[in-house]
N, CA, C and O atoms as a DFTB+ gen file, in Angstrom:
388 C
 N C O
     1  1      11.761       2.214       0.991
     2  2      11.541       2.779      -0.187
     3  2      10.728       3.990      -0.082
     4  3       9.605       3.974       0.422
     5  1      11.281       5.033      -0.552
     6  2      10.543       6.517      -0.517
     7  2      10.019       7.076      -1.802
     8  3      10.750       7.249      -2.777
     9  1       8.604       7.386      -1.788
    10  2       8.055       7.671      -2.861
    11  2       7.368       9.051      -2.921
    12  3       6.543       9.303      -2.043
    13  1       7.642      10.003      -3.909
    14  2       7.072      11.419      -3.916
    15  2       6.152      11.274      -4.959
    16  3       5.709      10.213      -5.398
    17  1       5.898      12.400      -5.323
    18  2       4.907      12.444      -6.551
    19  2       5.674      11.961      -7.660
    20  3       6.900      11.953      -7.772
    21  1       4.707      11.513      -8.556
    22  2       5.276      10.701      -9.762
    23  2       5.864       9.404      -9.005
    24  3       6.924       8.980      -9.465
    25  1       5.393       8.820      -8.065
    26  2       5.987       7.848      -7.109
    27  2       6.279       6.691      -7.864
    28  3       5.844       6.448      -8.990
    29  1       6.980       6.044      -7.241
    30  2       7.393       4.431      -7.894
    31  2       7.098       3.753      -6.607
    32  3       7.336       4.217      -5.492
    33  1       6.540       2.581      -6.885
    34  2       6.104       1.675      -5.786
    35  2       6.789       0.279      -6.091
    36  3       6.665      -0.253      -7.194
    37  1       7.451      -0.233      -5.155
    38  2       8.016      -1.534      -5.204
    39  2       7.452      -2.377      -4.338
    40  3       7.771      -2.063      -3.192
    41  1       6.636      -3.467      -4.389
    42  2       5.992      -4.142      -3.564
    43  2       6.270      -5.714      -3.681
    44  3       6.206      -6.344      -4.736
    45  1       6.546      -6.170      -2.598
    46  2       6.849      -7.589      -2.671
    47  2       6.013      -8.240      -1.683
    48  3       6.093      -7.959      -0.488
    49  1       5.109      -9.216      -2.210
    50  2       4.281     -10.104      -1.352
    51  2       4.552     -11.478      -1.562
    52  3       4.406     -11.992      -2.672
    53  1       5.006     -12.218      -0.389
    54  2       5.125     -13.573      -0.610
    55  2       4.038     -14.540      -0.531
    56  3       4.007     -15.563       0.153
    57  1       2.997     -14.002      -1.455
    58  2       1.727     -14.856      -1.581
    59  2       1.711     -15.431      -2.862
    60  3       0.649     -15.862      -3.311
    61  1       2.790     -15.494      -3.530
    62  2       2.644     -16.142      -4.941
    63  2       3.172     -15.179      -5.986
    64  3       4.096     -15.542      -6.715
    65  1       2.620     -13.933      -6.104
    66  2       3.076     -13.004      -7.106
    67  2       3.862     -11.892      -6.527
    68  3       3.767     -11.585      -5.339
    69  1       4.614     -11.307      -7.343
    70  2       5.558     -10.195      -6.875
    71  2       5.251      -9.043      -7.737
    72  3       5.571      -9.098      -8.925
    73  1       4.639      -7.966      -7.239
    74  2       4.503      -6.829      -7.902
    75  2       5.675      -5.950      -7.733
    76  3       6.031      -5.614      -6.603
    77  1       6.314      -5.547      -8.828
    78  2       7.492      -4.639      -8.404
    79  2       7.651      -3.664      -9.445
    80  3       7.291      -3.881     -10.602
    81  1       8.205      -2.552      -9.045
    82  2       8.766      -1.442      -9.912
    83  2       7.347      -0.846     -10.737
    84  3       7.337      -0.519     -11.924
    85  1       6.390      -0.805      -9.978
    86  2       5.232      -0.216     -10.632
    87  2       5.536       1.305     -10.637
    88  3       5.876       1.854      -9.589
    89  1       5.407       2.060     -11.905
    90  2       5.407       3.388     -11.923
    91  2       4.033       4.089     -11.884
    92  3       3.145       3.873     -12.708
    93  1       3.944       4.926     -10.875
    94  2       2.521       5.517     -10.462
    95  2       2.744       6.874     -10.593
    96  3       3.675       7.509     -10.098
    97  1       1.682       7.361     -11.410
    98  2       1.695       8.860     -11.446
    99  2       0.528       9.526     -10.502
   100  3      -0.041       8.857      -9.639
   101  1       0.248      10.803     -10.729
   102  2      -0.670      11.430      -9.904
   103  2      -2.216      10.827     -10.511
   104  3      -2.488      10.586     -11.688
   105  1      -2.999      10.695      -9.449
   106  2      -4.469      10.272      -9.630
   107  2      -4.250       8.764     -10.024
   108  3      -5.060       8.220     -10.776
   109  1      -3.252       8.138      -9.565
   110  2      -3.039       6.695     -10.123
   111  2      -4.015       5.707      -9.255
   112  3      -4.434       5.930      -8.119
   113  1      -4.259       4.616     -10.031
   114  2      -4.998       3.488      -9.402
   115  2      -4.088       2.403      -9.161
   116  3      -3.498       1.779     -10.043
   117  1      -3.997       2.190      -7.801
   118  2      -3.104       0.958      -7.459
   119  2      -4.010      -0.169      -7.123
   120  3      -5.021      -0.047      -6.431
   121  1      -3.554      -1.357      -7.695
   122  2      -4.294      -2.528      -7.380
   123  2      -3.372      -3.458      -6.673
   124  3      -2.517      -4.011      -7.363
   125  1      -3.423      -3.730      -5.305
   126  2      -2.742      -4.725      -4.759
   127  2      -3.524      -6.027      -4.367
   128  3      -4.596      -5.907      -3.773
   129  1      -3.102      -7.081      -4.630
   130  2      -3.949      -8.176      -4.182
   131  2      -2.855      -9.138      -3.401
   132  3      -1.757      -9.545      -3.781
   133  1      -3.544      -9.341      -2.211
   134  2      -3.067     -10.248      -1.160
   135  2      -4.071     -11.304      -0.817
   136  3      -5.185     -10.967      -0.417
   137  1      -3.784     -12.403      -0.934
   138  2      -4.886     -13.295      -0.474
   139  2      -5.053     -13.513       0.856
   140  3      -4.252     -14.192       1.498
   141  1      -6.194     -12.910       1.424
   142  2      -6.381     -12.986       2.844
   143  2      -8.049     -13.441       2.972
   144  3      -8.826     -13.760       2.073
   145  1      -8.214     -13.364       4.077
   146  2      -9.695     -13.656       4.472
   147  2     -10.442     -12.372       4.405
   148  3     -11.575     -12.365       3.923
   149  1      -9.864     -11.237       4.873
   150  2     -10.713     -10.102       4.762
   151  2     -10.353      -9.279       3.529
   152  3      -9.229      -9.271       3.028
   153  1     -11.409      -8.582       3.080
   154  2     -11.169      -7.875       1.937
   155  2     -11.442      -6.391       2.060
   156  3     -12.565      -5.926       2.256
   157  1     -10.197      -5.597       1.913
   158  2     -10.288      -4.376       2.093
   159  2     -10.331      -3.662       0.560
   160  3      -9.493      -3.833      -0.325
   161  1     -11.443      -2.882       0.497
   162  2     -11.438      -2.429      -0.965
   163  2     -11.935      -0.865      -0.972
   164  3     -12.471      -0.292      -0.024
   165  1     -11.678      -0.384      -2.078
   166  2     -12.110       0.892      -2.574
   167  2     -11.546       1.777      -1.390
   168  3     -12.313       2.485      -0.738
   169  1     -10.238       1.726      -1.133
   170  2      -9.618       2.659      -0.243
   171  2      -9.140       3.931      -0.843
   172  3      -8.268       3.901      -1.711
   173  1      -9.701       5.134      -0.397
   174  2      -9.352       6.339      -1.270
   175  2      -8.058       7.113      -0.300
   176  3      -8.205       7.222       0.917
   177  1      -7.331       7.407      -0.707
   178  2      -6.184       8.136      -0.236
   179  2      -5.862       9.433      -0.745
   180  3      -5.533       9.483      -1.930
   181  1      -5.891      10.460      -0.100
   182  2      -5.715      11.782      -0.559
   183  2      -4.147      12.149      -0.320
   184  3      -3.364      11.327       0.155
   185  1      -3.770      13.458      -0.696
   186  2      -2.482      13.859      -0.349
   187  2      -2.444      14.123       1.308
   188  3      -3.441      14.255       2.019
   189  1      -1.270      14.161       1.675
   190  2      -0.812      14.500       3.019
   191  2      -1.609      13.237       3.959
   192  3      -2.258      13.495       4.973
   193  1      -1.474      12.247       3.569
   194  2      -2.142      11.067       4.203
   195  2      -1.033      10.162       4.728
   196  3      -0.020       9.838       4.108
   197  1      -1.407       9.768       6.086
   198  2      -0.409       8.699       6.629
   199  2      -1.231       7.524       6.762
   200  3      -2.335       7.570       7.304
   201  1      -0.643       6.295       6.205
   202  2      -1.071       4.977       6.309
   203  2      -0.210       4.100       6.886
   204  3       0.964       4.054       6.518
   205  1      -0.675       3.335       7.816
   206  2       0.074       2.113       8.344
   207  2      -0.652       0.931       8.204
   208  3      -1.745       0.719       8.730
   209  1       0.004       0.122       7.451
   210  2      -0.560      -1.294       7.254
   211  2       0.436      -2.322       7.759
   212  3       1.614      -2.347       7.403
   213  1      -0.075      -3.095       8.538
   214  2       0.544      -4.495       8.874
   215  2      -0.061      -5.565       8.384
   216  3      -1.259      -5.724       8.621
   217  1       0.581      -6.398       7.693
   218  2       0.016      -7.454       7.164
   219  2       0.803      -8.960       7.666
   220  3       2.005      -9.181       7.518
   221  1       0.034      -9.688       8.145
   222  2       0.760     -10.980       8.728
   223  2       0.777     -12.092       7.717
   224  3       0.044     -13.069       7.869
   225  1       1.518     -11.987       6.779
   226  2       1.759     -13.121       5.955
   227  2       2.994     -13.742       6.274
   228  3       3.561     -13.543       7.348
   229  1       3.499     -14.601       5.248
   230  2       4.928     -15.242       5.817
   231  2       5.949     -14.164       6.256
   232  3       6.713     -14.342       7.205
   233  1       5.921     -13.069       5.533
   234  2       6.740     -12.008       5.896
   235  2       5.796     -10.903       6.552
   236  3       4.593     -10.899       6.288
   237  1       6.316     -10.048       7.338
   238  2       5.380      -8.844       7.841
   239  2       5.718      -7.575       7.123
   240  3       6.848      -7.091       7.068
   241  1       4.543      -7.036       6.529
   242  2       4.921      -5.692       5.978
   243  2       4.606      -4.831       6.922
   244  3       3.493      -4.740       7.440
   245  1       5.767      -4.033       7.235
   246  2       5.485      -3.026       8.367
   247  2       6.079      -1.675       7.979
   248  3       6.667      -1.469       6.918
   249  1       5.883      -0.834       8.873
   250  2       6.547       0.547       8.804
   251  2       6.204       1.174       7.487
   252  3       7.107       1.705       6.841
   253  1       5.026       1.160       7.055
   254  2       4.666       1.929       5.888
   255  2       4.328       3.290       6.240
   256  3       3.355       3.590       6.932
   257  1       5.125       4.073       5.763
   258  2       5.074       5.428       6.268
   259  2       4.443       6.466       5.158
   260  3       4.935       6.488       4.030
   261  1       3.379       7.295       5.491
   262  2       2.948       8.052       4.499
   263  2       2.942       9.581       5.012
   264  3       3.218       9.791       6.193
   265  1       2.693      10.445       4.317
   266  2       2.726      11.885       4.609
   267  2       1.932      12.046       6.050
   268  3       1.684      11.122       6.825
   269  1       1.608      13.373       6.214
   270  2       1.186      13.580       7.582
   271  2      -0.357      13.771       7.482
   272  3      -0.878      13.777       6.367
   273  1      -1.032      13.913       8.498
   274  2      -2.261      14.144       8.761
   275  2      -3.175      12.897       9.302
   276  3      -3.795      12.859      10.365
   277  1      -3.101      11.968       8.370
   278  2      -3.925      10.831       8.788
   279  2      -3.191       9.542       9.072
   280  3      -2.308       9.223       8.275
   281  1      -3.432       8.793      10.063
   282  2      -2.932       7.540      10.304
   283  2      -3.694       6.498      10.391
   284  3      -4.431       6.504      11.377
   285  1      -3.782       5.503       9.621
   286  2      -4.577       4.429       9.554
   287  2      -3.948       3.181       9.890
   288  3      -2.884       2.907       9.333
   289  1      -4.444       2.399      10.707
   290  2      -3.600       1.219      11.148
   291  2      -4.572      -0.030      10.733
   292  3      -5.604      -0.268      11.361
   293  1      -4.164      -0.760       9.676
   294  2      -4.942      -1.964       9.400
   295  2      -4.200      -3.289       9.727
   296  3      -3.010      -3.369       9.423
   297  1      -4.805      -4.301      10.308
   298  2      -4.359      -5.453      10.569
   299  2      -5.007      -6.487       9.739
   300  3      -6.221      -6.683       9.788
   301  1      -4.110      -7.226       8.890
   302  2      -4.831      -8.223       8.148
   303  2      -4.005      -9.620       8.253
   304  3      -2.774      -9.617       8.248
   305  1      -4.685     -10.681       8.337
   306  2      -4.233     -11.909       8.573
   307  2      -4.214     -12.629       7.073
   308  3      -5.279     -12.948       6.546
   309  1      -2.905     -12.871       6.403
   310  2      -2.939     -13.627       5.177
   311  2      -4.128     -13.949       4.447
   312  3      -4.882     -14.854       4.802
   313  1      -4.330     -13.189       3.373
   314  2      -5.470     -13.445       2.589
   315  2      -6.602     -12.321       2.202
   316  3      -7.753     -12.487       1.797
   317  1      -5.878     -11.135       2.466
   318  2      -6.847      -9.907       2.269
   319  2      -6.483      -9.430       0.784
   320  3      -5.419      -9.674       0.216
   321  1      -7.562      -8.704       0.257
   322  2      -7.383      -8.058      -1.105
   323  2      -7.455      -6.671      -0.941
   324  3      -8.513      -6.147      -0.594
   325  1      -6.370      -5.976      -1.168
   326  2      -6.322      -4.376      -1.155
   327  2      -6.630      -4.156      -2.519
   328  3      -5.883      -4.711      -3.325
   329  1      -7.561      -3.471      -2.959
   330  2      -7.626      -3.245      -4.470
   331  2      -8.536      -1.800      -4.541
   332  3      -9.306      -1.302      -3.719
   333  1      -8.185      -1.441      -5.631
   334  2      -8.786      -0.070      -6.085
   335  2      -8.341       1.212      -5.278
   336  3      -9.005       2.239      -5.135
   337  1      -6.947       0.914      -4.725
   338  2      -6.485       1.954      -3.933
   339  2      -6.391       3.246      -4.848
   340  3      -5.811       3.175      -5.932
   341  1      -6.921       4.336      -4.440
   342  2      -6.696       5.619      -5.323
   343  2      -5.763       6.494      -4.426
   344  3      -5.996       6.859      -3.274
   345  1      -4.626       6.765      -5.210
   346  2      -3.655       7.578      -4.490
   347  2      -3.308       8.864      -5.336
   348  3      -2.968       8.769      -6.515
   349  1      -3.405      10.012      -4.709
   350  2      -3.312      11.348      -5.205
   351  2      -1.790      11.635      -5.160
   352  3      -0.987      10.825      -4.697
   353  1      -1.456      12.811      -5.659
   354  2      -0.228      13.507      -5.737
   355  2       0.412      13.900      -4.484
   356  3      -0.336      14.172      -3.545
   357  1       1.681      13.975      -4.317
   358  2       2.198      14.375      -3.232
   359  2       2.305      13.367      -1.915
   360  3       2.410      13.712      -0.738
   361  1       2.254      12.126      -2.414
   362  2       1.994      11.226      -1.434
   363  2       3.435      10.451      -1.243
   364  3       4.059      10.027      -2.215
   365  1       3.864      10.321       0.014
   366  2       4.917       9.619       0.383
   367  2       4.653       8.157       0.856
   368  3       3.777       7.940       1.692
   369  1       5.347       7.233       0.368
   370  2       5.007       5.807       0.589
   371  2       6.289       5.102       0.781
   372  3       7.193       5.134      -0.054
   373  1       6.348       4.465       1.899
   374  2       7.355       3.795       2.403
   375  2       7.050       2.327       2.769
   376  3       6.357       2.039       3.745
   377  1       7.592       1.422       1.954
   378  2       7.272       0.072       2.182
   379  2       8.570      -0.689       2.291
   380  3       9.558      -0.576       1.566
   381  1       8.361      -1.614       3.496
   382  2       9.490      -2.473       3.677
   383  2       8.937      -3.834       3.937
   384  3       8.013      -4.141       4.691
   385  1       9.672      -4.592       3.174
   386  2       9.016      -6.029       3.353
   387  2      10.109      -6.884       3.737
   388  3       9.912      -8.080       3.951
């Protein structure tokens, strides 16, 4: 799933809830909740950012591709809460579940 500015995010997490087809604009606030033991919060992402997140739930979210410049690798084992993720414009997000 490829997202540009005024990006559209489709996230599926097999932890009970399904967040899908969320329409996100510039300076958007994205709240993703995945029940895990670790809590990742207040993650701030600017433009031209590369983020790689691998979550080991029932399924594995991998190959999340973002723009260039920063590459962040986060490993979480079932139960993490990603919240208050601030995303700016010109962000490209690729999520495959």
